[in-house]
N, C-alpha and C positions, 0 to 999 in steps of 0.2 A: 873485164874492165877495159875501157878504151885507153889509148895512149894519152889523150887529153886529160882524162881523169887522173892518170898516174902523174902527169906533169903538175896538175893542180895540187894533188896531195903532196908532192915533193916540195913545191913552193910554200905551201902552208907549213909544212914541217920545218923548212929552213927558216921561215920567219919566226916560228915559235922558238927555235933554237937560238936565233939571234937575240930575241927578247929575253930568253933565259940567261944568256951570257951577260947582257947589260944589267939584268937584275942582280946577278951574282957579283959583278964588279961594284955596283952601288952598295950592296950589303957589305962588301969588304972595306969600303971607304967609310962605313958607319952611318950611311944615310938609309935607314931602314924604311922610311916612308917612300922614298924614291924607288927603292928596291921592290917594295910591294906593288907600287904603281907599274913598274916594268914587268913584273911577274903577271899581273892582271892583263896587261896589254899583250903579253907573249902568248897567253892562252886563247886569245880571240881567233887567230887564224886557224888553229887546229880544231877549235870548236865549230867554226864555220864549215870546215871541210867535213867533219864527222856528221854534221846535221844535213849536209847536202847543199847548203846555201852558197858555198864557194863555187860549186859546179853550176848552180842555177845562175849566179852572177856571171860566170864565164859564158854560159849559153845566151843570156840576155845581151851581154856585150857583143857577142858574135852576131846575133840577129840584128842589133842596132847598126853594126858596121855594114852588114850586107844591105840593109835597107837604105842607109845613107849612100852607099855606092850605087845602088840601083836608081836612087833619086837623082843623083848627080849626073849619071851617064846614060840613063834609060829614056828612050823616046816615049814609051808608054807612061812612065811616071810624069814626064813633063806634060803630056796630054791630060793626065789627071789633075795636075796643078792648074792648068788652063780651065778645065771644067769647074773646079772649085772656085776659081776667081770669078768666073761668069755667074755662078750660083750666088756667091756672096754679094756681087754687084747688084744682082736682081733684087735680093732681099733688102739691101740698103736703099735701092731706088723706091721700092714699095713703101718703106718706112718714111722716106723723105716726102713722098706724095701724100701719105696719110697725115703727116705732121702739118704739111702746108694746107690741106683741106680743113683740118681741125683749127688751124690759125685763122683761116678765112671765115669759118663759121663763127668764131669768137669775135671777129671784127665787125660782123653784120650789125646794123643798127637795131636796137631793141624795138619791139613793137610798141606802137603808141597806145595810150589808154583810149578805149573806145573804138579801136581798130577792129575789134571782134564783131562789130555790128550793133552792140548794145550802146544806148546813149549814156553819157556820163551823168552821174547824179549831181544835182545842183547843190551848191554849198549850204542852202537853207534846209535841205532835207535832214532828218535826224540821223540817218545812216551814212551820211556823206563823210568822206575822209577829209580830215582837216590837214591843211598844209603844215609841214614840220617847221619848227622855229629854226631860224638861221643860226648856225653855230658861229661863235666869234672866230675870227681868223687867228691862226696860231702865230705867236710872236717868233721873231727870229731867235736864234740861240743866244746871241750876244745880249738882246734885250731881256730875255728870260733869266739870264744868269745861269745858264745850263753849265753843269760841271763837265760836260763832254762824256758822260757815261753811255750815251747812245739812246736810241729810241726805246729800248726795252725798259729803261728806268725813268723815262721822261714823265710818265703818268704818276709813278710813285713819288718822284721828286716834287711834282706839282701838288699832290695831296699833302705832303709833309710841309710844304711852304704855306699852304692855306691854313694849316693847323698851328703854324708858328714854330715848327720843330726844325 
């Protein structure tokens, strides 16, 4: 066993003992629920030590401390940070260029009918497309008597008004 493991075990045993004392004092005062809570909490540190999780947490904490120290004071680590910054900048640049290209393609004027080289059918032909009827312009909110429920309910409200509901 290493010295660090012995220290970890001693700390866990001390915490368990402290929790046991607090549980005993709570029981003497007649607060059995609080005593049970303290007893449960007191068993956690020794359980963590016996399963090896306390030692694992100590090792992880030590490794994180070493890493943070190397990051703060190491030239190699700062070179790595610079490389990561350049890589992320390049990826963001590519994303921005692709977004701009997609936006430019969406803004391009739609192709005109008949631009494909085929003549447009005359309106008298049986297969000719008929122009759509013009829709009436929407009234303003104040003229419609809109209750302010938003665009989602505007159609439903209009249907209910037509039916007299």
